[in-house]
C-alpha positions in Angstrom: 0.0 0.0 0.0 1.4 3.3 -1.1 1.3 6.4 1.2 2.0 8.7 -1.8 -0.4 11.6 -2.5 -3.2 11.0 -4.9 -3.5 12.8 -8.2 -6.0 15.7 -7.8 -5.2 16.2 -4.1 -3.8 19.4 -2.8 0.0 19.4 -2.5 1.0 19.8 1.2 2.4 23.3 1.9 6.0 23.7 3.0 8.8 26.2 3.4 12.4 24.9 3.4 15.9 26.4 2.9 17.7 26.1 -0.5 21.4 25.6 -1.3 21.9 29.3 -0.6 20.0 29.1 2.7 17.2 31.2 1.2 13.6 30.2 2.3 11.6 28.7 -0.6 7.9 27.9 -0.1 5.4 25.9 -2.2 3.2 29.1 -2.5 6.1 30.7 -4.4 5.3 28.5 -7.3 1.6 29.2 -7.5 0.4 30.1 -11.0 3.1 27.9 -12.7 3.9 24.2 -12.9 6.3 22.7 -10.4 8.4 19.5 -10.8 9.0 18.5 -7.2 11.4 15.6 -7.1 12.6 13.7 -4.0 16.0 12.1 -4.1 18.0 10.0 -1.5 21.4 11.8 -1.3 23.6 14.5 -2.8 26.6 13.4 -4.9 25.7 9.8 -5.3 25.5 8.1 -8.7 21.8 8.0 -9.4 21.1 11.4 -7.7 23.9 13.0 -9.7 22.5 11.7 -13.0 19.0 12.9 -12.1 20.1 16.4 -10.9 22.4 16.9 -13.9 19.7 15.8 -16.3 17.1 18.2 -14.8 19.7 21.0 -14.9 20.5 20.3 -18.6 16.8 20.4 -19.4 16.0 23.3 -17.1 15.8 25.9 -19.9 13.1 23.8 -21.7 11.2 23.4 -18.5 11.3 27.1 -17.9 10.2 27.8 -21.5 7.0 25.8 -20.8 6.4 27.6 -17.5 7.7 24.9 -15.1 10.2 25.1 -12.3 12.3 22.1 -11.1 13.0 21.6 -7.4 14.8 18.7 -5.7 14.4 17.8 -2.0 16.5 15.5 0.2 17.4 15.3 3.8 20.9 16.7 3.1 21.8 20.0 4.7 22.2 23.3 2.9 26.0 23.0 2.9 25.9 19.6 1.2 23.4 21.0 -1.4 25.7 24.0 -2.1 28.7 21.7 -2.6 26.7 19.3 -4.8 25.2 22.2 -6.8 28.6 23.9 -7.3 30.5 20.7 -8.2 28.1 19.9 -11.1 27.0 23.4 -12.0 23.4 22.6 -11.2 20.8 25.2 -12.3 17.9 23.8 -10.3 16.8 24.6 -6.7 17.7 22.0 -4.1 15.8 22.1 -0.8 17.0 20.8 2.6 14.6 18.8 4.8 16.8 17.4 7.6 13.8 17.0 9.9 12.1 15.0 7.2 8.8 16.9 7.7 8.1 17.4 4.0 9.5 14.0 3.0 6.9 12.4 5.4 4.1 14.8 4.2 4.7 13.6 0.6 4.9 10.0 1.6 8.5 9.5 0.4 10.2 8.7 3.7 9.6 5.0 4.0 11.1 1.6 4.7 13.7 0.5 2.1 15.5 -2.8 1.6 19.0 -3.2 0.3 21.3 -6.2 0.5 19.0 -7.9 3.0 18.8 -4.9 5.3 15.8 -2.8 6.1 16.2 0.9 6.8 14.3 4.1 6.6 15.1 6.3 3.6 13.8 8.4 0.7 12.0 6.7 -2.1 13.0 8.4 -5.3 9.7 10.0 -6.3 8.6 13.0 -8.4 5.4 15.0 -8.1 4.1 17.3 -10.9 2.2 20.1 -9.2 -0.2 22.2 -11.3 -0.6 26.0 -11.2 -3.4 25.7 -8.6 -1.2 23.6 -6.2 -2.7 20.2 -6.9 -0.9 17.0 -7.7 -1.2 16.5 -11.5 1.0 13.4 -11.8 3.2 11.1 -9.7 6.3 9.0 -10.7 7.3 6.3 -8.3 10.5 4.3 -8.3 12.1 6.7 -10.8 14.8 5.7 -13.2 17.2 8.7 -13.1 18.6 8.5 -16.7 15.4 9.0 -18.6 13.4 10.8 -16.0 13.7 14.5 -17.0 12.5 13.5 -20.5 9.5 11.6 -19.1 8.5 14.6 -17.0 8.8 16.9 -20.0 6.6 14.6 -22.0 3.9 14.4 -19.4 4.0 18.1 -18.8 3.6 18.8 -22.5 0.6 16.4 -22.5 -1.1 17.9 -19.5 -0.6 21.5 -20.7 -2.5 20.9 -24.0 
């Protein structure tokens, strides 16, 4: 049973700090589309592929009125290093208390090499201009994900 938010439901409100320690809130994106992606950890292979891919495609997201924001439990300093190292052009938000991660249902039990632990399930929410969940991607594959999101966004904006 998934604890992810349902399509059509209101996206839970939040305010978190970005890689520059500036407060960013969900309400800041009202009136436009938001690609809100949750990822496990800065500067790890899959997360780096995903962040670089979203950064590379960021101009085309902005052209169609969408912002891309990543959230993990890493602190602002880690986000700043990660962002600088790979010249990321997207906003990364820090949720060390895991409040937003839990509200969006992405903080869950994971299993790796026979061990169970709590962690972030790689998930993306597409939030419409009114602040509702328009689409959800679970168990994201980092390599082709930015392309998938752009395709869905183009489809929903028609």
